C-alpha positions as CSV (number, residue, x, y, z in Angstrom):
1,M,99.9,90.0,115.0
2,P,100.6,92.8,112.6
3,R,104.0,94.5,112.5
4,L,103.2,98.2,112.1
5,R,105.5,101.0,110.9
6,I,105.0,104.7,109.8
7,Q,105.5,105.5,106.2
8,R,105.1,108.6,103.9
9,A,102.5,108.1,101.2
10,T,102.4,110.3,98.1
11,W,99.1,109.2,96.4
12,P,96.3,110.4,96.4
13,R,97.8,113.1,98.5
14,P,100.9,113.4,100.8
15,A,100.2,111.8,104.2
16,L,101.8,109.8,107.0
17,I,100.3,106.4,107.2
18,L,100.5,103.4,109.6
19,T,101.0,100.3,107.5
20,D,101.6,96.6,108.1
21,T,105.0,95.0,107.2
22,P,105.9,91.4,106.3
23,R,107.3,89.1,108.9
24,P,111.1,89.1,108.6
25,D,111.3,85.4,109.6
26,C,108.6,84.1,107.2
27,R,109.7,80.9,105.5
28,N,107.5,81.4,102.4
29,C,108.6,84.9,101.3
30,E,111.8,85.4,103.4
31,G,110.5,88.8,104.6
32,I,109.8,90.3,101.2
33,G,106.0,90.1,101.5
34,G,105.3,87.9,98.4
35,I,106.6,85.6,95.8
36,E,107.4,86.7,92.3
37,H,106.7,84.2,89.5
38,L,108.6,84.9,86.3
39,Y,107.2,83.4,83.1
40,G,108.4,83.2,79.6
41,H,106.8,83.3,76.1
42,P,105.4,79.8,75.2
43,E,107.1,79.7,71.8
44,T,110.4,81.5,72.2
45,G,111.1,81.1,75.9
46,E,112.0,84.8,76.3
47,Y,111.0,86.7,79.4
48,D,107.4,87.7,79.0
49,G,106.6,89.2,82.4
50,S,106.1,88.4,86.0
51,D,103.2,87.8,88.5
52,W,103.2,88.7,92.2
53,E,101.6,86.4,94.7
54,P,101.3,88.1,98.1
55,C,102.3,86.1,101.1
56,P,99.7,85.4,103.9
57,C,102.1,86.9,106.5
58,W,101.4,90.4,105.1
59,R,98.3,92.3,104.0
60,E,99.0,95.1,101.6
61,D,95.6,96.7,102.1
62,R,96.1,97.1,105.9
63,R,97.0,100.8,106.3
64,W,95.6,103.8,108.1
65,T,96.1,107.5,107.5
66,L,97.6,109.2,110.5
67,M,98.0,112.7,109.3
68,P,97.7,114.4,105.9
69,L,100.7,116.5,104.9
70,P,100.5,119.9,103.3
71,R,101.3,120.2,99.7
72,L,104.4,122.4,98.9
73,P,103.8,125.3,96.6
74,R,105.5,125.1,93.2
75,R,108.5,127.3,92.8
76,R,108.6,129.8,90.0
77,R,111.9,130.5,88.4
78,P,112.9,134.1,88.5
79,A,112.9,135.9,85.2
80,T,116.5,136.5,84.2
81,E,115.8,138.0,80.8
82,P,113.6,141.2,80.4
83,W,111.4,139.5,77.8
84,A,110.9,136.4,80.0
85,A,108.7,138.3,82.4
86,S,106.2,139.2,79.7
87,G,106.3,135.9,77.9
88,Y,107.2,137.2,74.4
89,S,109.7,139.4,72.6
90,D,109.4,141.8,69.6
91,E,113.0,141.3,68.7
92,P,113.9,139.1,65.7
93,P,115.5,135.7,66.6
94,F,118.7,136.3,64.7
């Protein structure tokens, strides 16, 4: 049975979504939703990256959009200098 929760998504546009969550009592992933496998460089043994294996107790792709949210308009800074309103100045820079 899926464990659902409401989340705010930002991509591709702001929205409220209903999404599945991992089981908190899962013995494989301990409620994280997957297992991270770290691996090293074959010659030096240095950290070379990681791989994520999703746990069967959780499906990342199980989500439904409930309501799109409006985009907030960008704020414009008020012009504090007289030349800032026009975008250029005829005065020398020194």
